[in-house]
N, C-alpha and C positions, 0 to 999 in steps of 0.2 A: 753154866757148868753144873755138874752135879754137886750136891752138898759136900760129898766126900772130897771132890777135886778142890772145892773152895776152901774147906777146912784144912786140907793137907798142903796148902800152898802150891798147888799144881803138881804134886808128886805124881809120877807116872805119865805126865803130859810131855810131849815133844812140841816145842814151840819154835817155829821157823820165823826168823825176823830179817828185816832188811831196812836200809836207809834209802830215802828218796827225796826229791825236791817237789815242792808244791808251789802254787802261786803265793803262798803265805809264809814260806820258809821251809826249812828242812824238817822232815818227819821220820819217825821210826814206826814201822808197820810190822805187826806180828800176828801170826795165826797158828791155830792147831789144825788138825785134819778136819775138825768140825766147822771151823769158821774163824773169822777175824776176832782176835781177843784183845788187841791193843793197837792204838794209833795215837801218837803224841808228837806235837811240835817240839823242837829242841834247838838249843844254841850250841851245846857241846856234846859231841857224839858219845864220849865216855860217860857223862852223867845221864844221858838218855838211856843207855843200856843198863846202867845201875838201877834206874827207876823201874824199868821193865822187870829186871831180875828181882827187885824188892816186891813186886806184885805177885810174882810166881817163884818164890825162893827155892822150891824143890824141883822145879821143872828142868828138863833137858833142853838146852838152847842150841839151835843150829842157824848160822847165818846163811840164809838162802831165801830168795824171793819165790814164794809159793803162789799157787793159783788164787787163793783167797786174798792175798795181798795185792796182786795185780788187779783184781776186780775192785778192791777198795780204792786204789789209786785212780781208777776211771772216774770217780766221783768229781774230780776236779776239772773234768772236761766233757764228760758224756751227758747227753740229754736224759738218758735213762740207764740205770745200772741196778743190778740185783746183788745184794750183799748179805751173806749169811754171817751172823754173829755168834760167837761163843763167849758169853759174858760171865764175869766173875762179880757177884754182888749179892747183897742180902735181899730178901723178898721185898723190903721197903725200897731199896735202891732200884731194883728191877721195875717196880711199879712206877717210880718217878721217871726213870729213863724211858719207859714205854710212853708216858705222857709227853716227854720231850720229842719223841719221834713223830708225834701228831701235830706239833707246832709247824704251821706252813712256812716254807721258805719266804723270807722277806718280812716276816711278822715277829713280834715279840710277845713274851709272857712274863709274868712275875712269879716270885716264890709263893706269894699268897694265892694267886690263881691256881697254881699247880696243887697247893695244899687243899684248896676247895675241890679240885677235880678228883683227888684221892679220898675225898670225904673226911678230911681231917684239918679243919681250918686253923687249928692251933699248931700245925706242924711246919710253919714257914721256915724255921731254923733248921729243922731236920731235912726239909726239902733242899735247903741251901747246901747242907753237908752232902747230901746225895748227889746233887748237881756237880759239886766240886770233886766228887769221887769218881766221876765218869772217866773211864780209860779209853774211850773211843772218840777222839777229837773229831769235830766237824760232822761225822756221820750221825752220832747221837748229839743233837744240836744244843748242847748246854750253853753255847754262846748266845742263844736266842732268849735267855732269861736275864731280866734286869730287875733292879730294885723297884719297890712300889712308887718311888718318886721319878722313875724313868732313867735314873743314872745307871751307867753300865756296871758299876761296882767292880769287884775283883774278878779275875779270870785266870784259871789255872795256868794258861800258857801266855799270859800277859795281855794288857789292855790294847796294845798296838795290834796284836793278831785278832782280838775280838772285834775291834773296829774295822779291820780289813775284811773279816769274814762277813760282818753285817752289811758293809758297803757292797761287797761282791754279790751277796744274795739279793740285795735290793736291785742290782743291775740285771740279775738273771732270775727273776721271780717265777717264771713259768717252767723252770726245769722240773722234770719228773724223776723221782727216785723211788724205787721199790725195795723195801727191806723185808726179809723174812728169815 
């Protein structure tokens, strides 16, 4: 997103959103005309929309499944899909999320390794915060990041979903996904 869109809480953005089922539970998927801006697992529909709204408090919301959302949902079954993202984040967060996109399916990384990749070895905690701020579940694979000791640690959408995602990827390692 542009710095103005980010700073203004999504003012002047129209966000289409819809609810769907995935192999890992219910998800809320949202997009602008530019691309996917949000995808989150949820247990309660009302709370899911509140969280989306909190991320873009000044945007206009329309419940409607748009093209970008349909493309994003293909990720749970397609061998290859192209997804355009419209991300809201600081330059640091965007840098971390870009590194996450490079972690191959079926493999793991650590906060420390990601800090090294962005040439800031002392930024492990900041990397953890950026990973936890990711609003695009599964597609930006924050679930592939674990603690230095190999333990899963916390996951924004719960440890049960993180475990299911990692097991799923291990079973389908050769799947190809193109993001741009």
